[in-house]
Rosetta silent file (secondary structure, phi, psi, omega in degrees, C-alpha in Angstrom):
SEQUENCE: MSLAREGVAAPRTLMVWDPLVRLFHWTVVAGCVVNSFVFEDGKTVHRYVGYVVAGALAIRILWGFVGTAHARFTDFVPGPARLIAYLRAMLAGREPRHVGHNPAASVMILTLMALLAAVSVTGWMMTLDAYFGEEWLEDLHELIANAILGLAVIHVLAAIYESMRHRENLILAMITGRKRL
SCORE:     score description
SCORE:     0.000 S_00000001
   1 L     0.000  133.974 -178.585   14.261  -32.579  277.080 S_00000001
   2 L   -73.265  153.543  179.776   15.918  -35.963  277.605 S_00000001
   3 L   -60.228  -40.390 -175.381   14.087  -39.291  277.434 S_00000001
   4 L   -58.730  -43.073  179.841   15.242  -40.001  281.040 S_00000001
   5 L   -65.300  -28.869 -175.253   13.546  -36.789  282.330 S_00000001
   6 L   -86.001   -1.462  178.833   10.265  -37.750  280.634 S_00000001
   7 L    88.103    9.305 -179.699   10.331  -41.138  282.430 S_00000001
   8 L  -103.257  122.954  177.392   11.172  -43.087  279.130 S_00000001
   9 L   -74.104  140.087  174.898   14.302  -45.209  279.446 S_00000001
  10 L   -73.596  147.230  178.659   16.736  -44.777  276.594 S_00000001
  11 L   -62.837  131.678  179.556   17.269  -47.908  274.635 S_00000001
  12 L   -74.767  133.338 -176.939   20.286  -49.949  275.846 S_00000001
  13 E  -128.663  164.909 -174.114   22.818  -50.530  273.199 S_00000001
  14 E  -136.628  136.973  176.849   25.932  -52.662  272.880 S_00000001
  15 E   -72.982  122.614 -176.724   29.090  -51.950  270.790 S_00000001
  16 L  -116.709  -50.768 -179.294   29.156  -54.793  268.242 S_00000001
  17 L   -96.827  117.048  178.403   31.156  -53.503  265.283 S_00000001
  18 L   -72.472  171.344 -178.933   34.451  -52.022  266.201 S_00000001
  19 H   -59.423  -38.622 -174.094   36.033  -49.194  264.206 S_00000001
  20 H   -67.309  -45.097  178.672   38.257  -51.514  262.104 S_00000001
  21 H   -59.536  -43.192  178.687   35.330  -53.621  261.050 S_00000001
  22 H   -71.891  -39.183  174.891   33.280  -50.607  259.989 S_00000001
  23 H   -56.760  -47.695  175.509   36.279  -48.967  258.255 S_00000001
  24 H   -53.666  -53.660 -175.150   36.775  -52.261  256.356 S_00000001
  25 H   -58.315  -50.696  178.747   33.127  -52.439  255.333 S_00000001
  26 H   -67.909  -30.994  177.110   32.920  -48.792  254.110 S_00000001
  27 H   -67.526  -44.162  174.996   36.253  -48.989  252.415 S_00000001
  28 H   -57.905  -50.086  179.395   35.042  -52.006  250.475 S_00000001
  29 H   -53.964  -51.210 -174.446   31.732  -50.309  249.673 S_00000001
  30 H   -64.116  -49.082  179.163   33.467  -47.212  248.445 S_00000001
  31 H   -57.025  -42.333  178.318   36.142  -49.135  246.521 S_00000001
  32 H   -67.991  -42.612  179.784   33.711  -51.363  244.693 S_00000001
  33 H   -63.420  -54.598 -176.379   31.436  -48.480  243.732 S_00000001
  34 H   -66.032  -31.515  175.830   34.138  -46.271  242.384 S_00000001
  35 H   -70.663  -30.521  178.423   35.976  -49.047  240.576 S_00000001
  36 H   -85.849  -30.762 -175.682   32.830  -50.302  239.042 S_00000001
  37 H  -121.022   -8.582 -172.037   31.074  -47.015  238.092 S_00000001
  38 L  -120.233  -59.124 -171.442   33.585  -44.118  238.285 S_00000001
  39 L   -89.822  140.967 -177.638   37.230  -45.177  237.311 S_00000001
  40 L   -73.441  136.188  177.018   38.048  -46.792  234.083 S_00000001
  41 L   -50.871  133.872  175.141   39.283  -50.345  234.125 S_00000001
  42 L    86.463  -14.904  177.128   43.064  -50.690  233.941 S_00000001
  43 L   -74.068  160.756 -176.008   43.869  -47.106  234.745 S_00000001
  44 H   -53.565  -47.220 -178.024   46.207  -46.249  237.567 S_00000001
  45 H   -60.348  -39.363 -179.805   43.528  -44.961  239.974 S_00000001
  46 H   -60.780  -49.066  175.412   41.495  -48.114  239.417 S_00000001
  47 H   -52.741  -47.899  178.414   44.548  -50.169  240.314 S_00000001
  48 H   -67.739  -37.072  174.860   45.330  -48.185  243.450 S_00000001
  49 H   -62.179  -40.057  175.621   41.786  -48.386  244.680 S_00000001
  50 H   -57.404  -45.086  179.985   42.044  -52.138  244.106 S_00000001
  51 H   -63.208  -37.899  178.856   45.232  -52.243  246.168 S_00000001
  52 H   -65.111  -44.395  179.789   43.537  -50.311  248.998 S_00000001
  53 H   -66.583  -37.216  174.562   40.665  -52.750  249.102 S_00000001
  54 H   -63.980  -35.133  178.412   43.140  -55.759  248.925 S_00000001
  55 H   -73.137  -42.650  172.499   45.071  -54.267  251.837 S_00000001
  56 H   -53.712  -46.940 -175.566   41.872  -53.641  253.794 S_00000001
  57 H   -65.923  -42.618  177.799   40.858  -57.258  253.178 S_00000001
  58 H   -57.016  -46.604  174.987   44.271  -58.549  254.365 S_00000001
  59 H   -59.837  -42.738  179.884   43.980  -56.502  257.546 S_00000001
  60 H   -68.942  -31.399  177.520   40.336  -57.740  258.135 S_00000001
  61 H   -65.019  -48.624  176.443   41.378  -61.328  257.676 S_00000001
  62 H   -60.180  -36.971 -179.834   43.999  -60.859  260.343 S_00000001
  63 H   -65.500  -28.305  176.347   41.521  -58.999  262.492 S_00000001
  64 H   -67.269  -12.948  177.357   39.278  -62.076  262.218 S_00000001
  65 H  -105.507  -29.774 -176.302   41.775  -64.013  264.240 S_00000001
  66 H  -119.440   -1.857 -175.714   42.908  -61.363  266.766 S_00000001
  67 L   -79.256 -165.973 -178.655   40.261  -58.741  266.817 S_00000001
  68 L   -64.459  170.360 -169.737   37.323  -57.868  269.088 S_00000001
  69 H   -60.697  -45.637  178.335   34.788  -60.531  269.883 S_00000001
  70 H   -77.532  -14.661  177.487   32.286  -60.005  267.143 S_00000001
  71 H   -78.727  -20.840 -173.657   35.048  -59.383  264.619 S_00000001
  72 L   -80.170  138.217 -176.090   36.487  -62.844  265.123 S_00000001
  73 H   -64.529  -26.192  179.399   35.679  -65.605  262.676 S_00000001
  74 H   -63.167  -21.759 -178.641   35.130  -68.002  265.710 S_00000001
  75 H   -81.068  -31.384 -167.743   32.198  -65.728  266.650 S_00000001
  76 H  -123.658  -18.525 -175.788   30.317  -65.757  263.320 S_00000001
  77 L   -77.334  116.267 -175.453   31.434  -68.574  261.027 S_00000001
  78 L   -90.774  153.476  173.006   28.698  -71.196  261.267 S_00000001
  79 L   -83.281  168.010 -176.921   28.937  -74.891  260.699 S_00000001
  80 H   -59.518  -33.421 -179.273   26.611  -76.564  258.233 S_00000001
  81 H   -64.883  -45.288 -176.232   24.117  -77.721  261.026 S_00000001
  82 H   -71.585  -32.977  176.897   23.822  -74.209  262.450 S_00000001
  83 H   -68.022  -44.992 -178.698   23.274  -72.619  258.969 S_00000001
  84 H   -61.968  -44.311 -177.959   20.660  -75.159  258.035 S_00000001
  85 H   -60.863  -42.180  179.497   18.844  -74.763  261.327 S_00000001
  86 H   -66.096  -44.719  177.853   18.842  -70.940  260.804 S_00000001
  87 H   -57.185  -39.953  177.846   17.628  -71.208  257.205 S_00000001
  88 H   -67.999  -37.939 -179.111   14.758  -73.478  258.228 S_00000001
  89 H   -66.730  -38.723 -178.246   13.838  -71.090  260.977 S_00000001
  90 H   -68.021  -40.202  177.512   14.057  -68.167  258.601 S_00000001
  91 H   -62.104  -31.649 -176.098   11.817  -69.977  255.998 S_00000001
  92 L   -88.617   -3.129 -176.784    9.306  -70.604  258.807 S_00000001
  93 L    76.214   19.260 -177.170    9.405  -66.902  259.906 S_00000001
  94 L  -123.780   29.065  179.920   10.962  -67.812  263.268 S_00000001
  95 L   -71.139  142.260 -178.766   14.573  -66.918  262.834 S_00000001
  96 L   -80.030  153.191  172.046   16.213  -65.572  266.005 S_00000001
  97 L   -74.734  137.235  172.270   17.774  -62.135  266.170 S_00000001
  98 L  -108.908  143.385  173.279   21.569  -62.134  266.484 S_00000001
  99 L   -71.467  -47.303  176.143   23.602  -59.464  268.114 S_00000001
 100 L   -89.285 -146.685  177.003   26.486  -60.247  265.737 S_00000001
 101 L   -75.955  138.160  168.742   26.069  -61.756  262.267 S_00000001
 102 L   -74.199  163.424 -177.555   23.390  -64.367  261.727 S_00000001
 103 H   -57.489  -37.836  179.352   24.600  -67.612  259.992 S_00000001
 104 H   -62.854  -43.327 -178.256   23.206  -66.561  256.531 S_00000001
 105 H   -66.181  -34.689  177.824   24.927  -63.202  256.768 S_00000001
 106 H   -59.992  -44.956  177.513   28.140  -64.900  257.855 S_00000001
 107 H   -61.998  -41.872 -179.456   28.111  -67.103  254.679 S_00000001
 108 H   -63.170  -45.376 -176.756   27.539  -64.002  252.598 S_00000001
 109 H   -60.516  -49.729 -177.884   30.418  -62.148  254.298 S_00000001
 110 H   -63.306  -36.075  177.438   32.810  -65.077  253.816 S_00000001
 111 H   -66.349  -45.298 -179.115   31.741  -65.403  250.114 S_00000001
 112 H   -62.430  -35.969 -177.739   32.171  -61.705  249.531 S_00000001
 113 H   -67.467  -44.620  176.571   35.640  -61.844  251.210 S_00000001
 114 H   -63.962  -38.530  176.288   36.703  -64.697  248.945 S_00000001
 115 H   -70.796  -35.661  172.888   35.480  -62.942  245.814 S_00000001
 116 H   -58.223  -45.162  174.820   37.344  -59.743  246.976 S_00000001
 117 H   -56.593  -45.814 -176.079   40.483  -61.868  247.264 S_00000001
 118 H   -66.424  -43.869 -178.297   39.875  -63.307  243.863 S_00000001
 119 H   -69.686  -29.439  178.845   39.216  -60.014  242.120 S_00000001
 120 H   -68.108  -51.116 -177.245   42.296  -58.587  243.852 S_00000001
 121 H   -63.828  -47.239 -179.686   44.561  -61.455  242.667 S_00000001
 122 H   -63.777  -33.188  175.244   43.143  -61.326  239.053 S_00000001
 123 H   -65.802  -42.332  179.906   43.608  -57.616  238.967 S_00000001
 124 H   -61.359  -47.867 -175.182   47.210  -57.892  240.217 S_00000001
 125 H   -52.578  -41.479 -175.092   47.830  -60.685  237.632 S_00000001
 126 L   -66.609   -9.282  177.364   46.818  -58.419  234.754 S_00000001
 127 L   -89.312  -13.784 -179.613   49.710  -56.123  235.686 S_00000001
 128 L   -78.782  144.042  178.193   52.272  -58.896  235.205 S_00000001
 129 H   -57.613  -35.799 -176.112   54.099  -59.285  231.958 S_00000001
 130 H   -63.806  -30.221 -175.957   53.151  -63.036  231.888 S_00000001
 131 H  -120.285   12.356 -178.117   49.370  -62.215  231.778 S_00000001
 132 L   -62.698  131.607  174.147   49.333  -58.716  230.206 S_00000001
 133 L    78.302    4.536 -178.593   46.498  -58.559  227.598 S_00000001
 134 L   -74.273  110.640 -174.524   45.177  -62.011  228.413 S_00000001
 135 H   -59.849  -40.882  179.120   41.500  -61.814  227.530 S_00000001
 136 H   -59.164  -36.131  177.243   40.489  -64.802  229.691 S_00000001
 137 H   -70.465  -39.613  177.356   41.967  -63.116  232.721 S_00000001
 138 H   -62.951  -43.811 -178.582   40.238  -59.790  231.955 S_00000001
 139 H   -69.323  -39.027  176.340   36.886  -61.689  231.565 S_00000001
 140 H   -60.158  -46.405  178.209   37.440  -63.550  234.822 S_00000001
 141 H   -54.927  -48.874 -177.972   38.248  -60.343  236.608 S_00000001
 142 H   -68.878  -39.193  176.833   35.078  -58.727  235.331 S_00000001
 143 H   -59.650  -46.883  177.119   32.961  -61.838  236.143 S_00000001
 144 H   -63.397  -42.292 -179.595   34.187  -61.787  239.766 S_00000001
 145 H   -64.238  -43.822  177.085   33.603  -57.989  240.033 S_00000001
 146 H   -62.497  -34.304  176.278   30.089  -58.425  238.715 S_00000001
 147 H   -67.216  -38.156  176.811   29.425  -61.338  241.174 S_00000001
 148 H   -60.679  -54.848 -178.027   30.576  -59.048  244.029 S_00000001
 149 H   -53.291  -43.997  174.396   28.129  -56.382  242.870 S_00000001
 150 H   -60.688  -49.595  174.447   25.266  -58.824  242.544 S_00000001
 151 H   -60.036  -34.384  176.562   25.933  -60.272  246.014 S_00000001
 152 H   -60.690  -41.974 -178.791   26.255  -56.772  247.416 S_00000001
 153 H   -65.194  -36.862  178.277   22.738  -55.976  246.211 S_00000001
 154 H   -63.035  -47.154  178.448   21.461  -59.133  247.891 S_00000001
 155 H   -55.009  -42.907 -177.402   23.390  -58.241  251.028 S_00000001
 156 H   -66.879  -47.801  179.135   21.814  -54.723  251.136 S_00000001
 157 H   -59.509  -38.216  178.067   18.332  -56.204  250.540 S_00000001
 158 H   -69.550  -36.031  176.259   18.838  -58.741  253.289 S_00000001
 159 H   -67.595  -38.750  177.702   20.007  -56.042  255.684 S_00000001
 160 H   -71.248  -36.866  175.088   16.898  -54.021  254.967 S_00000001
 161 H   -60.130  -53.133  178.193   14.707  -57.159  255.376 S_00000001
 162 H   -60.966  -39.738  175.072   16.385  -57.954  258.667 S_00000001
 163 H   -57.631  -43.321  177.201   16.087  -54.412  259.831 S_00000001
 164 H   -70.640  -41.553 -178.491   12.313  -54.476  259.320 S_00000001
 165 H   -60.877  -44.181 -173.056   11.924  -58.025  260.648 S_00000001
 166 L  -110.711   18.262  177.078   13.691  -57.369  263.860 S_00000001
 167 L    46.837   57.849 -178.887   12.980  -53.602  264.116 S_00000001
 168 L  -147.890  124.782 -178.890   16.563  -52.689  264.059 S_00000001
 169 L   -80.998   91.619 -169.905   18.461  -50.429  261.710 S_00000001
 170 H   -72.253  -23.261  177.970   21.353  -52.532  260.699 S_00000001
 171 H   -72.670  -41.030  173.083   22.757  -49.998  258.213 S_00000001
 172 H   -62.051  -36.865  174.461   22.913  -47.500  261.043 S_00000001
 173 H   -58.634  -38.429 -177.291   24.600  -50.135  263.208 S_00000001
 174 H   -76.428  -12.928  174.037   27.333  -50.516  260.591 S_00000001
 175 H   -91.207  -47.598 -175.747   27.941  -46.697  260.940 S_00000001
 176 H   -88.438  -23.717 -173.019   27.814  -46.281  264.697 S_00000001
 177 L    87.871   -3.254 -168.173   28.862  -49.836  265.656 S_00000001
 178 E  -111.457  140.220  171.388   26.107  -50.070  268.192 S_00000001
 179 E  -130.761  153.253  179.801   23.124  -52.447  268.260 S_00000001
 180 E   -67.226  150.494  173.813   20.346  -52.786  270.785 S_00000001
 181 L   -62.737    0.000    0.000   20.681  -55.374  273.546 S_00000001
């Protein structure tokens, strides 16, 4: 029996995350997991997964300028004053719910994107004759990859916290693209 027939209104939702944003998100998740825990560093499949993630990042950056409303950087990149105000409200337990990314999540996303670019560049550099076998570059690549994993853990924990705080399943929203109004 449907909710409408029982006199209960179905929750109203809004499409927030378009298919390209969701595909980017889950491509990065899968790529980071398999390259960190499944495929051996330096092997062909590890490099190809890295190239796929780098390509997805390039498309996502372009989409940040021409994409749908909540995908655009102008929608979610906060200035310092907006970020500080949000963090103060969060520390006081009064942070507002955002349909798109909140300012703290926006900073996390931008940081992760910068680190993805850096790990992609250092990975590519290791394939060049000029840098082949350079231990400092391998160490830097690994350090950046580990930073991505650490921040990803914080990102997931924050999504769980926000989901509980605002009674909204943000992980499901990144699968369906929909959030409640």
